[in-house]
N, C-alpha and C positions, 0 to 999 in steps of 0.2 A: 504494500500500500504506500510505503514511503516513496518509492520510485514513481508511482502514479501521481502523487502530490507534487513531486518535483516537476513532472511534465506539465501538470496544471499550472504551477507557478510560472513556468516559462510561457504558457499559453496566455495567461492573464497579465504577464509581465513584458509583453512585446513592446509596449510603450516605454517602459523603463529601459529596456535594452536599446531601443532606437535612440532615445534621448542621450544616453551615456555613450553609445557607439558613435553618434554624430560628433559629440564633443571630443572624443578620443581621436577621430580621424582629422578633425580640423586643427587640433593642437599638435598633430603629428607625433602623438605619443609622449609629449613632454610631461604631461600630468597623469601618466598611466597608473601610478600607484594610488593616487588620490581618487581617480575615477573608478578604479576597480573596487576600492574599499567602499565607496559610496554605493556602487551598484550592488555589491554583495549584501550590504546592510538593507538596502531598499527591497531586494528580492526576498531576503529573510523575513522582513516585516510583512511583505505581501503574502508569502507562504503561510505565515502564522495567521494572518487575517483569513485566508482561504480555509485553513484547517478549522478555525474556530467558528466562522460565520457560515460557511458553505453557501456562498452566493449562487444565484441561479446561473446555469450554464447556457442561457439563451444568447443568441448572437448580439442582441442589443446590450445585455449586461456585460459581456466580454469586451465589447467596444468601449463602453463607458469606463470600465475599470482600467483598460489600457490607456485611454486618454487621460484619466485622472493620474495614472502612474507617470505618463509623460510629463504632465504639468508639474507634479511633485518633483520628479527627477531633474527636469530642466530648471525648476525654481531653486532647488538645492544647489545645483551647479552654478547658477547665476549668483546666488548669495555668496557662495564660497569664493568665486572668482572676484566678486566685488570687494569682499573683505581683503583678498590677497592684493588687489590693485591698490586699495587704500593704504595698506601696510607698506607696499613698495614705494608709493609716491610720498608718503610721509617720511620714509627713511631718506629718500633722495632729495626732495625739494621742500620739506616742511609741511605741516598740516594745512596751512593757509592755501597753498597752491595745489593741493591734492584734488584731482578730478577723476571721476569714474566714467569711462566711455563704454556704455552698454548698447549703444545704437547698433553697432556692427557686431556685437557679440552673438555668436550662434546659439548660445543657451537662451538668450532672450528671444531669438527668432523661433526656436523650437517651442518655447513657452507660448508665444503668440500664435503659432500655427496650431498647437494643441488646443488652446482656448477657442480658436476659430472653429476647429473641427468639432469641439463639444457643442458649440452653438448650432453648427450645421446638423449634427446628429440629433439634437433636440428638435429642430424644425422638421427634419425628415421623418423621425419616429412619430412625431405628433400628427403630421399629415398622413403618414402611412396607416396610423391607427384608425383613421377615419376611412381613407380610400380603400383599405383592405377588407372592410366589413363584409361587403357582398361576396368577395372571393372566399373569405373564411367561412361564411355562412354555407357556401356550397360544399364545404368539406364535411358538413354534418351528414352522416348516413341516415336519412329521414324517410319515413313513410307514414301516411295517415290512414286511420281507420275510423269508421262510424260506430262499430259495434264493440262493446266492452268485452273483456275476457269472461268466459262462462265458468261459473263455479257450480259444480254439481255435488261435490263431496269435499270435505275438509282434508281428506287423504289425497285427493288429486292435487289440490293447491294448498300446501300446509300454511296455516295461519300461525305465525310465530308469536310467542310471548314476547313482551317488551324486553329489550336488552337491560333496562334498568332492573327489572325483576331478576333476570339471570345473574346480573352482577351482584345484586343484594345477596342471593343465595351463595355465591362464591365467597363473598366476604365473611359470611357466617361460618364457612368451612376453612377459613384461611389458616387456622391454627394447625392444620394437618401438614403444613409445609415446615420442614426443618428450619430452625432459626427464622421463623416467620416475621419477627420484628425487623429483620434486615431487608424486607421486600415490601413492595406495594403492588396493588392490582391496577393495571393500566388499561389499554385499549381492549375492545371486545368486537369481534367480527363474526358475521353469519356466513356459513358455508355448508356444503354437503360432504359428509364423510361416510363412506361405505353405505351410501343410499339414504342416510339419515340427515335431516336438517338440524344443524347444531350451532351453538355459539362457542367460540374459542376465545379465551382471554389470556393476555400475557401477564406474567409475573415479572416485575422489574426491580432492579436494585434501588434501594432507598438512599442513594447518595454515593459519592466518590469513595469514601472509606469502606463502605460495605462491599463495593465492587473490588477494591484492592485487597480485601481480606479473603473473599470467596472466589472471585474470578469467573464463576459460572452460575447461571440461574438454574435451580433444580428441576424446573418443569413448567407446566401450564395447566389451566383449568379447561374442562369441556363439559357442556350440558346440552341436553335436548332443547331445541327451540320450539317444539310443538307440544310437549307433554308438560302441563302445568304442575304436575306432581313430581317431576324428575328432580333429582339432586345432582349437584355438580361432582365431577370426579377430578382429582388431581393426578395428572399423568407425569410420572417421573422421567424426564428427558433432559440431559445436560445441555443447556443453551449457553454457548460461549459468546457468540456474536449477537448482540442485542442493543436496542436503542439506548438503554440506560448504562451500557458499558462505556469505557473511555479509551482514548487513543486508538490503537489498531484494532480493538475489539468492538468499536462502536459500529453498529449495523448501518446507520445513516452515512457515516464517513466511508465505510467499506463500499457501499453502492455508489456513492458520489465519486469516489476516486477511480472506480473500475471502468466507467464508460463516459469519457469527457464530451462526447458528441451530443448528449441529450440532457435536457433539463428535467427536473423532477417536479411533481405536483402532489400535494396532499401528504398525509401521514403514511408511515410504513405499517403495513398490516401483517399480523401473524396468521399463516395458514399451515395446515398440516396435511401430509399425504395419507394414503390409505393405510400405511403402517404406523402412522402417528408421529412421523419425523417432522420437526418444525422447520419452517421456511419463512423468511420475511419478504414481503412483496411490496414493490413500489412502481407506480406508473410514471413513465418517461414520455417526453413529447418533443417535437420540433417546433420552433417559433416560425411564424409566417413573416419572413423578412426581418425588419427591426421594429415591427409593430407592437411587440409584446403579447400578441395573440397566438393561441394554439392552432395548429393544424389538427382538426378533429378526426382525420382519417389516417393519421400516422403515429398512433400510440405504440409505444414499446413497453415491455414489462420486465423489470429487473427481479430476479429470483435469487435470494441469498440463502444458502444452506447455513442454518443457525448453528450447526455443530462444526462443520469443516471450514466455513468462511468462503466457500467457493461462490462466485457471482456469475450468473449467466443472464443474458438479455435476449428476449424473444420478441417477434411481432406479437402483439397482444392476442391475436386470433390463434397463434401457434404455441401459446404458453402451455406448459404441462397440464394434463387433464385434471390433476388434483387442485390446480389453482382456479378457484371459483370466481375471483374478482381480479383478473388481470388489469382491468380498468377500475380504479378505486373510486369511491364516492365523490372525492374532490373533483376529479375530471368530469364525472357525470353531472355534478352540480354546475360546473362551468358550461357544459353543453346546454343544460336547461336554461341558465341565465341568458346565454347567447341566443338560443332558439326563441325564447319568449320575447326578447327585447328587439332583435334586429331583423325580423322577417321582412320588414318594409324599409330597411336601410337605417342610416344613422340619424338623419334629420327628423324622421317620423317619430322617434322615441324621445326627442327633446321636448322641453316645455313649450317650444314654438311650433312643434309638429302636431299632426292630428292624432297621433298615437293609435293609428289603425292597426288592429291585430296585435297590439302589445299585450303580452300576458306575463303576469308576475307569479313566480313560484311561491306557494304557501310555505310556511315555516312550522309545519306540524310533524315533520319526520324525526328520525333518530340519528341520522348521519349528516355530515356536512353542515353543521350548525342548524340543523332542523329542517333541511329542505329535501332530504332523501330518506326513504324507508325501503329496506331490502325485503324482497319476497322471492319465492320460487315460481318458475313458469308452471304451466298446467301439468307437464310431464314430470316435474320435480328434478329436472336435469340441468337447468340453467338459473343462475342468480340474476335477478332483475332489480332495477332501481325504480321505485314508484315516486312520482311527484304530481300533485294536481296544481292547476293554475287558476288564478283569479284576476279580476280587473284592477285590483288595488284600491277600489272604492270601498271604504269601510261600511257603507250602508248596504252594500250588495253581498249576499251570501251565495251567489250563483257561480258555479265553476265554469271556466272557459275550456274545460277539457283536462286531460291528464296524460302524462308520458310514462312509458316503460322503456328503460334503457338496458340493453343487454350488457352485462358486466364483462363479457368476453369480447364481443365484436364492436361494441359501441353503437350498435343499431338503435335508433330512436324510433319508437312507434308512438305516434300521437293520436289519442282517441278523442273524438269530438262529434257528438250527434247534435246537429244544429236544429233538429226538429223538436227536441225535448230538452227543457232546461233542468239542470240538476243542481243540487246544493253542493257547495264546496266543503272542504274538510273543516274549516272554521265552524261552519254551521253544525256539522256532525258532532264535533267535539263539544260544542255548546249544549246540544241536546243530550248527549250521553252523560255529561257532567251533572245535569240537573235531575237525573233519575233518582239518586240517593243523596240529596243535598245535605242531610243531617250527618252523613258519614264523611263528607268532604273528600270523596275520592276524586282522583284526577283522571281525565280521559286522555289517551295518547295513542300514537301509532295508527291513525286512520288509514285504511286501504279500501279502494273501491273495487267491487266485483259485480258481475252480472249474475243474478240469482233468478232462475226461471224467467229470464227476459227483463228483470227489473234491476236497474242500477242501484246498488246497495253499499252503504258504508259499513265497514266492520271496524269497531273501535274497542280498545282494551281499557278496562277500568282498573286502576291501581290505588292502593292506599298511600298514605303519606310516607311510608317506609319503602315504597317501590314494590310491594308485594301484590302480585296479580290477584284480582278479585272476580271479575266477570268479563264476558264478551258482550258487546252491544251491537245489534244489527239495526241500522237506521235506513229506511227507504229514502233514497236520494231524490226522489220525485215527490212523494207524498210523505212528509215527515211526521204524519200522525201515526205511521206504522213503525213502531219501535219495539224491539224484543231484546231481552237480556237473559243470559244463562251462564252457569259456571263453566261449562265445557263447550268447545266449538261446535261439535256435532249436534248437541242438544239445542244450541242457539240456532243453528241452521234449520233443524227440523221444526222448531217452534216458529221460526220466521216464515217458513213455507206455509205452515197452517194459517198463520196470520194473514199472509198474502191471499190465500184462498178464501178465508173467512170474510175479509174485507173487500174481496173482489177487486184488488188493485189491477187496473188495466193500463196504468201509467208506465209503459215499458219504452225503453229506448234501444233495446237490443233484442236479437233473436234468442229464444230460449235454447237450452241444451238439446241435443238430439233426442227425439221422442221414441219410445218403445211401444210396440203393440202389445197390449195386455188383455188377457181373457180370464174369466173366473166366475165363481159363484159367491154371491153376497152372504156373509156370515153375520155381520152386525151393521146396523145403519142408524144414523141419528140426524135430525134436522134442526138447525138453529136459525130462527127467523129474527130479523131486525127491521128497522124502518126502511133501511136502504135496500136490503136484499135478503134472500134466503140461501143458506149454505147447507149442502147435503154432504155429510162425511160418512164413509163406510169402510169396512174391512172385507177382504176376500178370504175364502177358505185357504188355510195353510200359508197365509201371507199376513205379516204383522204391520205392513206399511199402511198408514192412514191416508186414504185418498179423499180429496175434497173437490167439489164442483159447485158453482153457483147456479141457481135456477135462471138467472139472466142469460147465462151461456147455454144451459141445457134444461129447458123448461120441464121435460119429461122426468128429470131426476126427482121431482117432488113426489112421484108415485113409486119410487124405489122401495122394495121390501126384501126381507131376508129370503134367500133361496133363488132370487132372480139371477139369471145368467147375463153377464155384461161383457162388453168389449169397449176399449177406450185406448187413448194414447197418453203416456205420462213420461216425465223425465225422472228416472229413479236410478239409484245405485244400491249396491249390497249393504251400505252403511245407513242409507236414508231411512228415516222413520215416518216421513210424511212426504206427500207429493200432491200437486194440483194436476188436474187431468183435462183433456180435451176430447171432443168428438165422442161423447158417451153414447153408446147404443145399448138399449135394454131389449133383450129378446122377447118378442111378443108385443112390444110397444114401439116398433120401428115406425 
């Protein structure tokens, strides 16, 4: 790593080398000793700065630091030569006649040129930051859809407990770590390990002296992200290279030094492979010119083996299979911000523009300062980042759509049904938090799903200590339909019955695939209200509760035990309730 930082010092120190080299050539080597000493000291200070601060390796940052280095180096040479000239003239002619001629001094010229270059770079980068907006926007891999993701079972699309809940459980188990007082619990990441959706949390050193004493972290915590009754396990794995280590063992510096061609974004995340071996992951990117903006289709992923210190960089799409988030939430957040703000260019989003199609990401997530919530795709094979968008008007609770970003490919899928207005996550949180006001539970981690064709917010309720209490299902179109339960499947079943009972036809999406079902009625009940009548029944050898309104199937009012029926319904092996369509009663066709 030391050699890598020497190379980085020369990369960032080209300005220092040019300034000192110019002085050396023009003085024909007369002051070689002094120039060399100054240059070595300046490069040493620059190298120390790079090692401590780890500045971005974007082209614009490299140019800025080089120009600043040239200004400092030429300024030091100028001051040094001026002092020398004064001393010589004082000795020869006395102090009154001493003059300093710096007009033709090349150190002054280098200083002037460097300052002029800094002004030019500032102008170019400022202009490019605006003119590059449309080109950068085109690098976002984007597609749009009207229909929301379909949720037919909580096993198809796992609904995770909040990371705060998982972290709270881990802290309660912290004493299982040897010398636990020397460590602290740090970041927590969602991923899939051996087919199970889990949270993994890093254990980090609690200061320099703890690191110098032990030299390695003893392991990490892991817990199911879907089972609210699960307890965390501490996995003993020696982690030598970690963000809380120092010098050559610091994971951030290890990645920073390995690949100087790319800049990094966001925190380093811990992920584990199928055998439980720990790796630190960081997203890298290329800057668009000197604009300071990312190229959103050129992400790289650095993978650091936390045991051996080996660093490899991959195209994000080609990262090892066990890496669930080659593109971390920080990069995804940048994509959302850019997508929401600049679809109509720079001027449109300013206070003087019309702000047409400007969308503001809400801040109700759990990653990236509250703008991102991780979730799995329907097949449970890909990590996605969820964010909903609003207009920014505090009086409006209407969502302008939501995005799902694939954490491996960076593909953005934006869902927006312009025919049906839906409530945003702020509104869902507000409703969920008011269900048990006396308990003062907090609503968090809202995620939008399509349940039987109805866009629905699923929100977690937690107490003041971060302990999970209930799931809340809120109809995003008709917020009078609200259901809560202790378990995700129970909440889903109860919500489906509520949809059927209240006859909600406010759908913005197609329902899940319907199955043809036949059977004999074993139990039937009729619930009448002012608005409608709902008929619910059971079939022989089937415990699923089927419901239909007489508005949709008038003949259901005459249903009785023993009738043979045929209908279509969206059901799974785990579902306890389902609404039906196209009910046919034999003998009453």
